[in-house]
C-alpha positions in Angstrom: -44.8 4.4 -53.0 -45.1 2.4 -49.7 -46.7 4.2 -46.8 -44.2 5.7 -44.3 -42.8 3.5 -41.6 -42.4 5.0 -38.1 -40.2 2.8 -35.9 -40.5 3.6 -32.2 -37.2 2.3 -30.7 -37.1 2.5 -26.9 -35.6 -0.9 -26.0 -32.5 -1.0 -23.7 -31.0 -4.2 -25.0 -28.4 -4.2 -27.8 -30.2 -7.0 -29.7 -33.5 -5.0 -29.8 -31.6 -1.9 -30.9 -29.9 -4.0 -33.6 -33.2 -5.4 -34.8 -34.8 -1.9 -34.9 -31.9 -0.4 -36.8 -31.8 -3.4 -39.2 -35.5 -3.2 -39.9 -35.4 0.5 -40.5 -32.4 0.2 -42.9 -34.0 -2.7 -44.8 -37.3 -0.7 -45.3 -35.3 2.4 -46.3 -33.2 0.4 -48.7 -36.4 -0.9 -50.4 -37.5 2.7 -50.9 -39.9 3.1 -48.0 -39.9 6.4 -46.2 -38.6 5.6 -42.7 -38.6 7.6 -39.5 -36.9 6.1 -36.4 -38.2 7.7 -33.2 -35.8 7.0 -30.3 -37.3 7.0 -26.8 -36.5 5.9 -23.3 -33.2 4.0 -22.8 -32.4 3.8 -26.5 -32.6 7.6 -26.7 -30.4 8.1 -23.6 -27.8 5.7 -25.0 -27.8 7.4 -28.4 -27.6 11.0 -27.0 -25.0 9.8 -24.5 -22.8 8.4 -27.2 -23.3 4.8 -26.0 -25.7 3.4 -28.6 -23.3 0.6 -29.4 -22.9 -0.6 -25.8 -23.8 -4.1 -25.0 -22.9 -5.8 -28.3 -22.3 -9.5 -27.7 -19.1 -11.1 -28.8 -21.0 -12.8 -31.6 -21.7 -9.4 -33.2 -18.2 -9.1 -34.5 -18.2 -12.6 -36.0 -21.5 -11.9 -37.6 -20.0 -8.7 -39.1 -22.4 -6.4 -37.3 -20.7 -3.0 -37.1 -21.6 0.1 -35.1 -25.4 0.6 -34.8 -24.9 4.4 -34.5 -22.8 4.4 -37.7 -25.5 2.3 -39.4 -28.1 4.9 -38.5 -25.9 7.7 -39.8 -25.3 5.8 -43.0 -29.1 5.3 -43.4 -29.6 9.0 -42.9 -27.0 10.0 -45.5 -27.6 7.4 -48.1 -31.2 6.3 -47.7 -33.1 9.3 -46.4 -33.8 7.6 -43.1 -35.0 10.2 -40.5 -34.0 10.0 -36.9 -36.0 11.9 -34.3 -37.2 12.0 -30.7 -40.0 13.6 -28.7 -38.9 16.8 -27.0 -40.5 15.7 -23.7 -38.6 12.4 -23.8 -35.4 14.2 -24.5 -36.0 16.3 -21.4 -37.0 13.2 -19.3 -33.6 11.7 -20.3 -31.8 14.6 -18.9 -30.9 16.3 -22.2 -31.5 19.7 -23.6 -33.7 19.6 -26.7 -31.7 22.4 -28.4 -28.5 20.4 -27.9 -30.1 17.1 -29.0 -31.3 18.8 -32.2 -27.7 18.7 -33.4 -27.9 14.9 -33.5 -31.5 14.2 -34.4 -34.9 15.9 -35.2 -36.6 17.0 -32.0 -40.4 16.9 -32.5 -43.6 16.4 -30.5 -45.5 13.2 -29.7 -48.6 14.5 -31.6 -46.4 15.0 -34.7 -45.0 11.5 -34.4 -48.5 10.1 -34.0 -49.8 12.0 -37.1 -47.1 10.6 -39.2 -47.5 7.0 -37.8 -51.2 7.2 -38.4 -50.6 7.9 -42.1 -48.5 4.7 -42.4 -47.2 1.9 -40.3 -46.0 1.9 -36.7 -43.5 -0.7 -35.3 -42.5 -0.4 -31.6 -39.5 -2.2 -30.1 
């Protein structure tokens, strides 16, 4: 079994979010354990229901669908885990208890421990 992949996704731009989601899904589809940790603007967009915002016109022609739906599909079908640090959730103006309905709310030390056991990619 491959070591776990922790993908820290904090980028504001749609293209960076697409790349992070695509990398996470590809790794999960190949059987790697994957945890996507949302942070910063990516977290605010996700919790605010705006994760798909900013898609360029070329996305439709390239058959790129909803990034949020892709993450959900990865969670259901591939075991992808989606999480955020409780402090970052609060910094984004959200309540950790409410955010827990949409993703795992954890601590930065917990994310670091898991990343230390495998691979860490930051976007």
